[in-house]
C-alpha positions in Angstrom: 131.6 44.7 112.3 131.7 47.3 109.4 130.5 44.7 107.0 126.9 43.3 108.8 124.9 40.5 107.8 122.7 43.4 105.6 125.2 42.8 103.3 126.7 39.6 103.2 126.8 36.5 102.1 125.3 37.1 98.3 125.2 33.6 97.3 124.8 33.0 93.4 124.5 36.6 92.8 124.7 38.6 89.6 128.0 39.2 89.0 129.4 42.5 89.5 126.9 43.5 92.0 128.7 43.6 95.1 130.6 46.6 95.9 134.0 46.7 94.4 136.3 46.3 97.1 140.3 46.5 97.3 143.1 44.2 98.1 145.8 45.4 100.0 149.2 43.2 100.0 150.5 43.4 103.8 153.9 43.0 104.3 155.1 39.2 105.8 155.9 40.2 108.9 151.7 40.7 109.3 151.8 36.9 109.6 154.7 35.7 111.6 154.5 38.0 114.8 152.0 37.6 117.4 151.2 41.3 117.5 151.4 42.6 114.3 148.6 45.3 115.6 151.4 47.1 117.8 153.8 46.7 115.4 152.0 49.3 113.0 151.8 52.9 112.8 154.1 53.8 115.6 157.5 54.2 113.8 158.5 56.4 110.7 158.3 54.3 107.3 156.5 51.4 108.5 153.9 49.7 106.3 149.8 51.1 107.4 148.3 47.8 108.1 144.6 48.1 107.4 142.4 47.3 110.6 138.6 47.1 111.1 137.9 46.2 114.5 134.5 45.0 115.4 135.2 45.4 119.5 133.5 42.5 120.5 133.6 41.6 123.7 132.3 38.8 126.6 133.2 36.1 124.7 135.6 33.0 126.8 138.9 32.1 125.9 141.6 30.6 124.5 141.3 27.7 123.1 138.2 25.6 121.8 134.7 26.9 122.4 130.9 26.0 121.1 128.1 29.1 120.8 124.6 29.0 119.5 122.9 31.8 117.6 119.3 32.3 116.7 119.0 32.4 113.3 115.1 34.0 111.9 112.8 31.2 110.8 115.8 28.1 111.0 115.9 28.1 115.1 118.9 28.0 117.6 122.6 27.3 115.6 125.4 25.7 117.0 129.3 26.7 115.7 132.4 25.4 116.7 135.4 28.1 117.1 139.2 28.4 118.1 140.9 30.7 120.0 144.7 30.7 120.0 146.6 31.1 123.7 147.5 34.2 123.0 144.5 36.3 122.1 143.4 39.3 123.7 140.5 41.3 123.0 142.5 44.1 123.4 143.2 44.4 119.4 142.1 42.9 116.5 142.6 39.0 114.8 142.1 37.7 111.6 139.2 34.9 111.5 139.0 31.9 108.9 135.4 30.2 108.4 135.8 27.1 107.5 133.2 24.6 105.9 134.1 21.1 106.3 132.8 18.2 103.6 130.2 16.0 103.3 130.6 12.6 105.5 127.4 11.2 105.3 124.3 11.6 107.2 124.4 12.5 111.0 128.3 13.3 110.5 128.0 17.1 109.9 128.4 18.1 113.6 131.6 15.5 114.1 133.4 17.0 110.8 133.0 20.5 111.9 134.6 20.4 115.0 137.7 18.1 113.1 138.3 20.8 110.6 138.3 22.9 114.2 140.7 20.8 115.2 143.0 20.1 112.1 143.3 24.2 112.3 144.3 24.7 115.3 147.5 24.1 115.2 148.4 26.6 112.6 146.0 28.9 114.0 148.1 28.6 117.6 151.3 29.5 115.9 150.2 31.5 113.4 147.3 34.2 115.8 144.3 33.6 113.7 140.4 33.0 115.0 139.4 29.7 113.8 135.4 29.3 113.3 133.6 26.0 112.3 130.0 26.3 110.8 127.6 23.2 110.8 126.4 22.3 107.5 122.3 21.7 107.8 122.3 19.1 104.6 120.8 15.7 105.5 123.5 14.3 103.5 126.3 15.6 106.1 126.8 18.1 103.7 125.4 21.7 102.7 122.2 23.6 102.0 122.7 27.0 100.5 119.6 28.5 101.2 120.1 27.8 105.4 123.2 27.6 105.9 123.9 31.0 104.3 122.3 33.0 106.4 123.2 30.8 108.7 127.0 31.5 108.4 126.2 35.3 108.3 124.6 34.7 111.8 127.5 33.2 113.3 129.7 35.9 111.6 128.3 38.6 113.8 127.7 36.4 116.4 131.2 35.6 116.8 132.5 39.4 116.4 130.2 40.2 119.0 131.7 38.7 121.1 136.0 38.0 120.3 137.5 41.8 118.3 137.6 40.2 114.8 138.9 42.5 112.1 137.2 42.9 109.5 139.6 43.1 107.0 141.2 40.2 107.3 138.2 37.2 107.3 139.1 34.4 105.2 137.5 31.5 104.1 138.1 27.6 103.6 136.3 24.6 102.7 136.8 21.0 101.5 134.9 18.8 99.3 131.5 20.0 99.3 132.7 22.5 101.7 134.9 23.6 98.9 132.7 23.7 96.2 130.5 26.0 98.3 133.1 28.3 99.3 134.3 29.4 96.0 130.2 30.5 94.9 130.6 32.3 98.7 133.7 33.7 97.7 133.4 34.5 94.8 129.6 36.5 95.2 131.2 38.4 98.1 134.8 39.5 97.2 134.1 42.9 99.3 133.5 40.6 102.8 136.4 37.9 102.3 140.0 39.2 102.3 140.6 36.1 100.7 140.1 31.6 100.2 141.3 28.9 100.1 139.7 25.2 98.7 140.6 21.8 99.3 139.6 19.5 97.0 136.9 21.6 95.2 135.9 22.9 92.2 134.1 25.7 90.9 132.1 23.6 88.5 130.9 21.3 91.5 128.3 23.8 92.3 129.9 27.8 91.3 129.4 28.2 88.2 129.6 26.0 84.3 131.3 26.6 81.5 128.3 26.8 78.8 126.3 28.2 81.5 123.7 26.1 81.2 123.1 26.5 84.9 123.9 30.1 85.4 126.1 31.4 85.9 129.3 30.6 83.5 132.6 30.4 85.4 133.0 32.9 82.6 130.5 35.4 84.3 131.1 34.3 87.2 134.8 35.3 87.5 134.8 38.0 85.1 132.3 39.8 87.0 134.2 39.5 90.3 134.4 43.6 90.8 137.6 42.5 92.8 140.8 39.0 92.0 140.1 38.1 95.6 143.3 35.4 96.0 142.3 32.1 96.0 144.4 29.2 97.1 143.9 25.8 95.2 144.8 22.0 96.6 144.0 19.3 94.4 145.5 15.8 94.7 146.5 14.1 91.6 144.5 10.7 91.8 141.3 13.3 93.3 138.0 12.7 91.0 137.9 15.9 90.9 141.5 16.1 88.9 141.5 12.7 86.8 137.6 12.8 85.9 135.4 16.3 86.6 138.0 18.7 85.5 139.0 20.7 88.2 142.5 20.7 87.2 141.2 23.6 84.9 139.7 24.9 87.7 143.7 27.2 87.7 143.4 28.3 84.0 139.8 29.6 84.3 141.0 31.7 86.8 144.0 32.9 85.0 141.9 33.4 81.3 139.8 35.9 83.8 142.5 38.0 85.4 143.9 35.8 87.9 147.9 35.8 88.5 149.2 32.7 89.1 151.4 33.1 92.7 150.3 36.6 92.8 146.6 36.4 93.6 146.0 32.5 92.5 147.8 30.1 94.1 147.5 26.1 93.1 149.3 23.0 94.5 149.0 19.3 92.8 150.5 17.1 95.2 150.5 13.3 95.3 147.1 12.1 96.7 143.5 11.6 96.6 140.1 13.3 98.0 142.0 14.6 100.9 144.2 17.2 102.8 146.7 17.6 105.3 147.2 19.7 108.3 150.7 21.1 107.1 149.1 21.8 103.7 146.6 24.2 105.7 149.7 25.6 107.0 150.8 26.2 103.6 147.4 27.5 102.7 147.2 29.9 105.6 150.8 31.4 104.6 149.5 32.3 101.1 146.3 33.8 102.7 147.4 34.9 105.8 149.3 38.4 103.6 146.2 39.8 101.8 143.6 42.1 103.2 140.4 43.9 102.0 139.3 47.7 102.4 136.2 49.7 100.8 
C-alpha cells in the first residue's frame, strides 16, 4: 500500500505533524455502482476517480474470513474480515476498519465479530471490505499502546492479501471504539479518507477543552493538516449527550473549520447509547464519497 505501517497511526501525535494530504469528493455513482473503477477513465468527460490499489492477492473470498498476523512484541493477533459476494481482486476496493465497544472482560472477540456482522449488510449492497479488529484491554475495550500497532499490522496484512484502495480506507467506532477512533483519525488525516463515530465523544479520550491532558480539542482540531470528513451519530438519551458533553462535538469541529453537511455530518437520534444497522448504511453514504490523495 502507498501508506504503509511505517507512517501510519501516529496516535496522539503533535497536531500538524501528519502529511498534508488532499480530500477529493467523488461523484455519486462511485457509491452506487458495483464496479465503479471500470466506469471511470474510459469515456471523455468522466470524473477521474483516484485509486491506489494494493494489488493484494491470495486471500480467500467472499464472505466472513478470519486471519492472524504476527505483531512485533505482541505475538499472533486475530482479526476478522467481510468480503462482499461480488469481490474480485481484479480491481481495488474501499475498506472500513471498525472498532467495537467495551462490553466487559472476555467480550472483545465476540463484539469484534458482531460489528463485522452488523456492517456486512451495507458492505454487501454497497461493495466494500470490512476489517474488524479485537481490543486487547482486559475490560473488553482498548489499550492504544498495543492496539494501534496491531491495527497497523492488520491493515497491512489485509492489503497484502486483498486488493484494497489506499485512497479509500475509512474508520468507524462505537462507544469506547468511537472515542479511540476520534484520536486515531485526527492524528492520521493523511491515511483515512473519512471516519464515523457512533456513541462517542472527543473529550472522552482524544482531547480536552482545557488541555489538562494534552492536546486541547482546539489544538487537535485546529492543527489537523486536513479537515477529514466525519460522521457523528449520537442518541438524545445517551449519557454522553445528556451529561458528558458529546453534543458539543459538532460545534468543536465547526469552530475549527469543518462545515456542517459538507465535511461534517451530525445525527442526533431518539435513543440511548447504541447504534442501528440502518444507521450504519447512512454513515457509509456520508463517508463513501470521500477519498484522500497525497
